[in-house]
C-alpha positions in Angstrom: -4.9 22.4 16.4 -5.5 21.9 12.6 -6.2 18.8 11.4 -7.7 17.6 7.7 -9.0 13.6 7.8 -9.8 12.2 4.9 -11.3 8.6 3.8 -14.1 7.0 2.0 -17.6 8.5 2.0 -18.8 4.9 2.6 -16.6 1.7 4.2 -18.0 -1.9 4.8 -15.4 -4.0 6.6 -15.6 -7.8 7.3 -16.2 -11.2 6.1 -19.3 -11.3 3.6 -19.0 -7.4 2.7 -19.0 -8.2 -0.4 -22.8 -8.6 -0.6 -23.4 -5.4 -0.4 -21.6 -4.7 -3.5 -24.7 -4.5 -6.0 -26.1 -2.3 -3.2 -23.7 0.5 -3.8 -23.2 0.0 -7.5 -26.2 0.8 -8.3 -26.0 4.1 -7.0 -23.0 5.3 -9.0 -23.7 4.6 -12.8 -25.2 1.8 -15.1 -22.1 0.9 -16.6 -19.0 -0.1 -14.8 -15.3 -0.6 -15.6 -14.2 -3.7 -13.6 -10.4 -3.1 -13.3 -8.8 -6.6 -12.0 -6.1 -9.3 -13.0 -5.9 -12.6 -14.4 -5.5 -14.4 -10.8 -8.9 -13.0 -9.8 -10.2 -14.7 -13.1 -8.3 -17.7 -12.5 -9.5 -18.6 -9.2 -13.4 -17.3 -9.6 -13.2 -14.7 -7.3 -14.3 -12.4 -10.2 -17.5 -14.3 -11.2 -18.2 -13.0 -7.8 -18.3 -9.5 -8.5 -20.0 -10.0 -12.4 -22.7 -12.3 -11.1 -23.5 -9.3 -8.6 -23.8 -6.7 -11.0 -25.6 -9.0 -13.5 -28.5 -9.7 -10.2 -29.4 -5.9 -10.8 -29.0 -5.8 -14.5 -26.1 -3.0 -14.5 -23.6 -3.3 -17.5 -20.3 -4.0 -17.1 -16.4 -3.9 -19.0 -13.4 -5.9 -18.0 -9.7 -5.2 -17.9 -7.3 -7.5 -16.6 -3.8 -6.9 -18.1 -2.6 -5.9 -14.9 1.2 -6.7 -13.7 2.2 -6.8 -10.0 4.1 -3.2 -10.1 1.7 -1.7 -12.5 2.7 0.6 -15.5 1.4 3.4 -17.3 0.7 1.5 -20.1 -1.6 -0.7 -17.7 -3.4 2.2 -17.1 -3.7 3.3 -20.4 -5.0 0.0 -21.6 -7.5 0.3 -18.6 -9.0 3.8 -20.2 -9.3 2.6 -23.4 -11.2 0.0 -22.1 -13.5 2.2 -20.1 -13.6 4.7 -23.1 -14.5 2.1 -25.5 -17.3 0.6 -23.6 -18.7 4.0 -22.4 -18.2 3.2 -18.9 -19.3 5.8 -16.2 -17.5 4.4 -13.1 -14.8 1.8 -12.0 -15.0 -1.3 -9.8 -11.4 -1.9 -8.7 -10.9 -5.6 -7.2 -7.6 -7.4 -7.0 -4.5 -6.4 -5.1 -3.2 -2.8 -5.0 -1.7 -2.8 -8.6 -5.1 -3.3 -9.5 -6.5 -0.6 -7.3 -4.2 1.7 -8.1 -4.5 1.2 -11.7 -7.9 1.8 -11.6 -7.7 5.0 -9.2 -5.6 6.4 -11.9 -8.2 5.7 -14.7 -11.2 7.2 -13.0 -8.9 10.7 -12.4 -8.2 10.6 -16.3 -11.6 10.0 -17.7 -12.1 13.5 -16.9 -8.9 14.9 -17.5 -7.4 15.3 -21.0 -3.8 15.1 -19.5 -1.8 12.0 -19.0 -0.8 9.9 -15.9 2.9 10.9 -16.7 2.1 14.7 -16.4 0.2 14.4 -13.2 3.3 11.8 -11.9 6.0 14.4 -12.8 3.6 17.3 -11.4 3.7 19.1 -14.8 -0.1 19.0 -13.9 -1.2 20.0 -11.0 -4.4 21.3 -11.3 -6.9 18.5 -12.3 -10.7 17.5 -12.2 -12.4 15.4 -9.9 -12.1 11.8 -11.1 -15.7 9.4 -12.0 -16.4 7.3 -8.7 -14.6 4.5 -7.5 -15.3 1.3 -5.6 -12.2 -0.6 -4.6 -12.7 -4.0 -3.0 -9.1 -5.4 -2.0 -8.1 -9.3 -2.1 -4.8 -8.2 -0.2 -4.2 -7.4 3.3 -1.5 -4.8 2.8 -1.5 -1.9 0.6 -4.7 -0.7 1.6 -4.8 1.6 -1.4 -9.2 1.2 -1.2 -8.8 4.5 1.7 -5.9 6.2 0.1 -5.8 9.0 -1.7 -2.3 8.0 -3.2 -1.8 5.9 -6.5 1.5 4.4 -7.4 2.4 3.8 -11.1 5.8 3.2 -12.5 6.9 5.1 -16.0 8.7 2.5 -18.0 10.4 5.1 -19.9 12.2 6.8 -16.7 12.4 3.6 -14.3 10.3 5.9 -11.7 7.8 4.9 -9.5 5.5 8.0 -9.7 3.7 8.3 -6.2 0.6 10.8 -6.8 -1.4 12.0 -3.9 -4.2 13.8 -4.0 -7.8 13.5 -2.9 -9.0 13.0 -6.0 -7.8 9.5 -5.9 -9.8 8.9 -3.2 -12.0 6.2 -3.7 -15.6 6.5 -2.8 -16.6 3.6 -1.5 -14.1 0.9 0.0 -15.9 -2.9 0.9 -13.2 -4.7 2.4 -14.2 -8.5 2.7 -11.6 -10.6 4.5 -12.6 -13.5 2.7 -11.0 -12.9 -0.4 -7.5 -13.1 1.3 -8.1 -16.7 2.4 -6.3 -17.7 -1.0 -3.7 -15.7 -0.9 -0.3 -17.5 -0.9 1.9 -17.3 2.2 4.7 -15.1 0.2 1.9 -12.9 -0.8 0.5 -12.8 2.8 4.1 -12.0 3.9 4.9 -9.1 1.5 1.4 -7.2 2.0 1.3 -7.7 5.2 4.8 -6.4 6.1 3.5 -3.1 3.2 1.4 -2.7 6.0 3.1 -2.6 8.9 5.6 -0.3 7.2 2.4 2.3 6.6 1.0 2.2 10.2 5.0 2.1 11.9 5.8 5.4 9.3 2.6 7.0 9.9 3.2 6.6 13.9 6.7 8.7 13.7 5.8 11.0 10.5 6.5 14.7 11.8 3.1 14.8 9.9 1.2 12.6 12.4 -1.5 13.9 14.6 -3.8 12.4 17.7 -6.3 10.9 15.1 -3.8 8.9 12.7 -1.9 7.7 15.4 -5.2 6.0 17.0 -5.5 3.9 13.8 -1.5 3.4 13.5 -1.3 1.8 17.0 -4.6 -0.3 16.1 -3.2 -1.6 12.8 0.9 -2.1 14.5 -1.4 -4.4 17.3 -3.4 -6.3 14.7 -0.3 -6.8 12.7 2.2 -8.3 15.5 -0.5 -10.5 16.9 -1.7 -11.9 13.2 0.3 -11.6 10.9 2.6 -14.2 11.6 -1.1 -16.8 11.9 -2.2 -15.5 8.8 1.5 -16.4 7.3 1.7 -19.6 8.8 -1.7 -21.0 8.4 -3.8 -19.3 5.3 -7.0 -20.7 6.5 -6.9 -18.7 9.9 -10.3 -16.8 8.9 -9.9 -14.9 12.2 -6.5 -13.7 11.5 -7.0 -13.0 7.8 -10.1 -10.9 9.1 -7.8 -9.1 11.6 -5.4 -8.2 9.0 -8.1 -7.2 6.5 -9.0 -4.7 8.9 -5.4 -3.4 9.9 -4.4 -2.9 6.7 -7.6 -0.7 5.8 -6.4 1.0 9.5 -3.1 1.6 8.0 -4.1 2.9 4.8 -6.3 5.6 6.7 -3.4 6.4 8.9 -0.6 7.0 5.7 -2.6 8.5 3.7 -3.4 11.6 5.9 -0.1 11.3 8.0 2.0 10.3 5.1 4.9 7.7 4.9 8.6 8.2 5.6 12.0 6.7 5.1 11.1 3.5 4.1 9.0 4.1 1.4 10.8 6.7 0.0 13.9 4.1 -0.5 11.8 1.5 -1.6 10.3 2.6 -4.9 13.4 3.1 -6.4 14.1 -0.7 -5.7 10.4 -1.7 -6.7 11.2 0.5 -10.0 14.4 -0.9 -10.9 14.9 -3.9 -9.9 11.1 -5.3 -9.7 11.2 -6.4 -6.5 7.7 -6.4 -4.9 6.6 -3.6 -3.0 5.9 -5.1 0.3 9.1 -7.2 0.0 11.1 -4.0 -0.6 9.3 -2.5 2.2 10.6 -5.4 4.4 13.9 -5.4 3.5 14.5 -1.9 4.5 12.8 -1.9 7.7 15.4 -2.9 10.0 17.6 -0.1 8.1 15.2 2.4 8.7 15.1 1.2 12.6 18.6 2.1 13.0 19.0 5.0 11.0 16.2 6.8 13.1 16.0 5.2 16.5 17.3 8.0 18.3 14.8 10.5 16.8 12.3 8.5 17.4 13.0 6.3 20.5 9.8 7.8 22.4 7.6 7.1 19.5 8.6 3.5 19.4 8.5 2.9 23.0 4.8 4.4 23.2 4.1 1.7 20.7 5.8 -1.0 22.6 3.4 -0.4 25.5 0.2 -0.3 23.4 1.0 -3.5 21.7 2.9 -5.2 24.5 1.7 -5.3 28.4 4.8 -6.3 29.6 6.2 -3.1 28.0 4.7 -1.3 30.8 7.0 0.4 33.3 10.1 0.0 31.2 12.7 2.6 29.8 11.5 4.5 26.3 15.1 2.7 25.8 13.8 -1.0 26.3 10.2 -0.5 25.5 11.4 0.4 22.3 14.1 -2.2 21.8 11.7 -4.7 22.7 9.5 -3.6 19.8 12.6 -3.3 17.4 13.3 -7.4 18.6 9.5 -8.0 17.7 10.1 -6.4 14.3 13.3 -8.5 13.7 11.3 -11.6 14.8 8.6 -11.4 12.8 10.8 -10.4 9.3 12.9 -13.9 10.3 9.7 -15.8 10.5 8.4 -14.4 7.5 11.5 -15.0 5.7 12.9 -11.9 4.5 15.7 -11.9 2.7 18.5 -9.0 2.0 18.4 -7.3 -1.0 21.7 -9.6 -2.2 19.6 -12.9 -1.1 16.8 -11.8 -3.3 18.9 -12.6 -6.0 19.8 -8.6 -6.8 23.3 -8.2 -8.6 26.2 -6.4 -7.3 27.4 -4.7 -9.7 23.7 -3.4 -11.0 23.1 -2.5 -7.6 26.2 0.0 -7.4 25.5 1.3 -11.0 22.3 2.9 -10.2 22.8 3.6 -6.4 23.4 7.4 -6.9 20.0 6.9 -8.9 18.4 5.5 -6.5 19.5 7.7 -3.7 18.0 10.3 -6.2 14.9 9.1 -6.4 14.4 8.3 -2.9 15.0 11.9 -2.0 12.7 13.5 -5.3 9.8 11.4 -3.7 9.6 13.5 -0.9 9.0 10.7 1.7 12.2 11.2 3.1 11.2 14.4 4.4 8.6 13.2 6.6 11.2 11.2 9.0 12.0 13.0 12.0 16.2 12.5 11.1 16.2 13.3 7.4 19.0 11.3 5.5 21.4 13.0 2.9 22.2 11.5 -0.3 25.4 10.5 0.9 23.7 8.6 3.8 20.9 7.2 1.8 23.6 5.1 -0.3 25.3 4.5 2.9 21.9 3.3 3.9 21.3 0.9 0.4 24.5 -0.6 1.0 23.6 -1.7 4.4 20.8 -3.3 2.9 22.2 -5.0 0.4 23.7 -7.2 2.8 22.2 -7.0 5.7 22.7 -10.5 6.6 
């Protein structure tokens, strides 16, 4: 056994943990760049961050021009703010888009290169970035504990998935109180993203006992608490469990990688601007149908961990029980197929070949225990287009 396992140096979890921000920030520098978004400013959440820094006389600059699916323009805009204000570390505050942008800025701040060069792997050896404190405000991406950043290249319509320990935040503060105001549709998208992270990392060919421990814990929490958080956003207990699950799933997939769902999801997001969690959810059942025979034992193990009544069932019966539960959650959370989301069929068919090519090029499908061919991925996309 030879396991490599990575996570932030400091991880704070639970309601009210934002109170520790000043304590952690003063260790890292004198001037911070806060990467956030307009919604955090609008809700007043950003004031909590700035007042915390003002309380210790720590200077800061703010960049909030972040799109739902971050692009290289977002990264360069934030980098300009970082440089012009002579910042020395980054605070990422918001959803996965803010966190991914901040992580990219931190690396570019110490390297004479571009995010495109890192994304297309023409540059593979680069310096450690400046320190990052990550504070997620949604329960889904797990970006606060991953060595991954995903940035869309608008020139090529490709989501660049970059994985390197230098993208791993130094400190993660996961305060579930920020998720209490998240709308139901975002709760759904981010929660299912976390479920995909946990499920894919469990069945990945790169999984090991350490990662699967985190995967199982995350899956159990999500299956039990996502419907509650979706139906009642003020359920603080469910929100806290979802925040912890998202972090657990992030730790798992950062170390074990994702598989077919994420490989196929990125082109959908890049070309049709479907929120990442929703595009994952649209592909979840297709992934299970395609992969079931190769991961039957894995699915049975998950079912037995999550549901006591699955104990004693055959692998086939236990796996089917878990698949049925996933289908039910997707129905409860009102996940449409690609056509139902509003994607035009003619436009979809026109880029079908590119999507299959880009999905395979991402490397994630190769972590599946059953690896599809280019033509099989095209068939899976068509099945996902009108699955209902």
